[in-house]
C-alpha angles and dihedrals in degrees: 000000000000091000090049091051091048094052090045097054097033087051092051090051097041099044090052091047089050092052096048090044090054090050094050094045090050088055092045089237121159133298085033098041144357098278122100132188101246094149131110119355093338091065098035102040120359094052090055095045092046090053093051091047089052092049091052092046093050094045094043090228109124109184131170102208121069124192085194091069099090104291090344132295149174109292094193097087089050092051093047094050102038111016118039097093111122089225089069089073085078089070088085087074093061133065121239093256090054099054089109086061090047092050091055089048092049090051090052094048092048093049089048091049091052087066091054095052093042090050089051089052094050091046091049094048098042096034094227143089098237118176088215088067088073088070090058091046088056092050091051098044092051099034120141093273093057094045091050101040106026091121091061084074098174087067093060092073089070090059090053091050098041097079088045091054089049092051089047092055090049090052092050092054100036105033106015090235116141112178098090095046091044095053096035090058092040095051094041090059093045096048090052119349094195097064091027084066088056090050092055090055088047092053090057091052092044092049090055091046094051088043091058092047093050092042086238093155091057095053126094094237095050093115092053093053091045090048093051092046091053094045091051092046093049094047093049090052091048089049090059090055090103084072102027101048099052090039091051090050090050096044093050086067091059130080091255090092091073118122125220117181091204089070088064102049114116092242127139120263099201143358139217092302085077088075086079086073088072091072139056114292096015090152138001142209089264089061094047096118095051126020142113126279111301096232101146106148104163126263093267091058093044093050093049092045092056089042091058089065095040099046123098088210090073114074120232091245093059090045090054092049089053090047088055095050096043095039096053090049093047092049090051088063100037101051115066092216095058093036090059091048092053090053094057093271093296124105107237116254094226126326095077131201096029091171093059090102088068090055091048089051091053092048094048090048092051090046090053090051090055090052094047092048089057100251090147088070087068102079093181092055093048090049092051094046090050091051091048092048091053090047094052091050089047090050089052093052094042090051091048096048105033108030109038093128091049091051091051094049090050088056097244121143114250128216113260117229128016128295119230106241092208086071090061093057091043090052092049090051091052091050090053094047093044091049092047094050093044088056092046098050090078087061097041129008090209088078085072087074091055089048088051089054090051093049092048093048091050098050091044089049094047093047092047091047091061092048091045090079094044125092118223133219127229117252095196091056091044092055095047094046094044089053093049097045094042089054092050094046094049089053089051092049091050090053097046127072126253112271097032122118130228128210121207102197097172128017137198084223089077093079091057095058122082092212130049106289114208101187091234093146102031089112091062090039093057099028096244129139104251140151110241133079142172111198142123087236098060111144109248095212092053089048092051093048093051092048091052087053091054103262119146121250123175094192141335093289096054137060121170137206087233115106099045126138137193089269095052090043090057093042093052096039097245100172101166134031114198125192136162121226124174088354092304127111121228122197120201115195126209102206092181097059116117121212123264089280127053141150117266140172121276090246086085088080091064100044119117126185119232118217116245097012104095099158095044087049091055093048092047093045091050090051088051092050094051097035089238139129092206118124111242094170111043129194115243124240110252107214096174143352125198129186126200143149121257119179095335089314130109114239123206119193120190127187106208136186115197115224092208141040110249143061117340117220135197129202131162133160123250105023134142110209090187095058099032126064127217126200124187114195087347092303119116115244112203119196099226143304088283126074111259109200099169141042120303139145114274124194108225095191141281118290140173124245114278091011112140115245126188117204124186126188123193111198138166093217134044115277129209099209120161136172089271091067089063119064135166125210118234091227095187095051092042092053089056091058096045092051089055093047091047091054088050096049126129108257101226116213103174134082105248091220093081104069089257142095119204127176149136130239136178109223112199093182128020104269142153116264107224114209118197090215117114112256111258132168090229093072122090126184135212130184113198088344095307119117113242133187122262118220128206111229140167091023096293113009129099132237134179130192120249128192124217115285140050115317143184110219121198129186121187128186126214119177108251110247097009094111091049090048091054092050091050094045093048090047092048093051091049090051091048092052088048090050090052093050093048089049090049094051091046089054090050091048092051091046089050092051092050090050090048092051091050091050092051091050 
């Protein structure tokens, strides 16, 4: 039995590993080739976060606040959403430049492990180690969800845990055993709370399903079983509080708390075109942001699934139970109201139907039941099911090809992009072959091998069809450019002072990426204090403040370094700007920049931002900081303005006269720099190497006072530009203030990678110490060992009051909600242990009573 078990589980793992290796090798992906998958979120987010996690694991310095997250932010929500998979511990065996290789290997291992847990579920349910189960493990491990979203590798852990949750539910009902269910739900939430939440909903659905099968709700002890299930579920959820509570506190500071009533309307999410997803090539990488449910499950599974409902071998009661399970999962995707609820009450921003893997699991499970109940012995049923499978696929393609306007009028979502018709014929061929081999198995078991070949071909073809529309990065270029940039930035860090920030405006890494790389997360990637960030956990207050200061933000998940001025660079302590040009790195030093803490005037406490007035905000903020009414940013004199039409565009020409010597800035809301063109003295001024689609501050050049400047704007829409949108910085007056602020900066002594800021400062006159660190409840401040109050100023920065004299300032960060989370989690585990002990004593008591009754008899 041990050998059989070993072959069974090792086979489930190794077969999947061989298939995914074949797919990656075919695509020349690392570790088999030079390509890497640096597209979508894997390239722009996960790669960076995995690199940071690897850095912390190798150094042994785990910290929960990163100054490399925009201006600095709580890292815990990032860790809980992206990084808590146990597979990530393997990152310690890779260098930072080889994290793209590690990511591919992690994906391969996770897909292979899915086969093991799915095999365990099938063995547990059917009570036998059947080689045919391996076919269903392949279908599960390479289902449509995996093929579509494999690069969102943190989601794959949920597919590993799903079969374990299902087995745990069965053990609760059938055997009154609770350990597996408790820990499977607990770890599912911890590994990825987002899909873990979906597994909690699934556990309820599956509990009801198994309850129907076992006639639980007709038994005398039904309420006892239900009560125990609920108790264990609640305790498992409470035990995850150490992750959920601090994550919730952090996520409440993002824009993900927004409410849209349209997401709760009972409208349809898709139409009959979604039936194309049943076949090979139902969607592609290019459609990742909008497509139907990814429910590809192989032709074999589809035929057996349909056979379950057509076969007379399956009793009506079992069919009704299956309809309940599949129906509730299907409705949860089809109806917008329920779909939103399944996605944690937020409509997904791209990557829709993230719960489709649960529906695929249920379909594969029911198909396995059909096989184990001998449906394949009914030739007529298999033939009918094969024909029906072909008809469903055909209806999907006919709908997609012939009725797109009708679909739109009915309000259904359409698939974006074009579907390759060759996949239709290939899918039909696989349906015919799968149906034929299913029929022939009853005559000769050797046809199982041919069916295995068809299943393997299908999952491989479907997986590669998704990647066929994706562009790959180059690992060799990535490694070389990573080494070069890391070396440059390390030298820059060594030259700068603690508490300064560095901007990377153009990176050599851009050449390694297949898509436009905007350097949002370079600060995290190279462990430098920067300004930009691309993350679902971006603090909304920080984002709003930076937008009010003129920085560019495409959406609530992104904030860029672009849009800064000399004032904002001084405010935020930007000391170096690094960029690569013609394979050479250039470093621009800002000698006047103070550190992230400096003494300011008490007027800072009364300053308020005004929306849509970035340049005015900067001028007023600098006045508040310096306690002065002097103009640092001055409106230009507008001597003339002309409007005309040029090639179906509107041309606005302004004759300006700056009132100060220094850089001239332009900012207007709304404005699309990617669509509009700006010329200064007949020379085109481009915003940056990145595409800037929204308002941001643009430097038009440096000019002398009273120098005439001609600005021409070509726009497709009417603009409302006035002299207040052009401001020139009085460079001489500004330099006097920065020199003073630099002299009164906090002399930082601590490494900022330890959730603490320590420094000394000599205060000649009682003043507030402004810290260009986003305000967060997790910070506490001490001056000379005494706790002091932290004030929120300038929308989202911090300030503390300092008296005259030499002071030691200490800031310490504790993740908000983490202590409470620990208390709840520890309490929950104690209660669960108590629950187990009580249940064990009850079982002993019942056993003792039975023996006593027998003795009396």
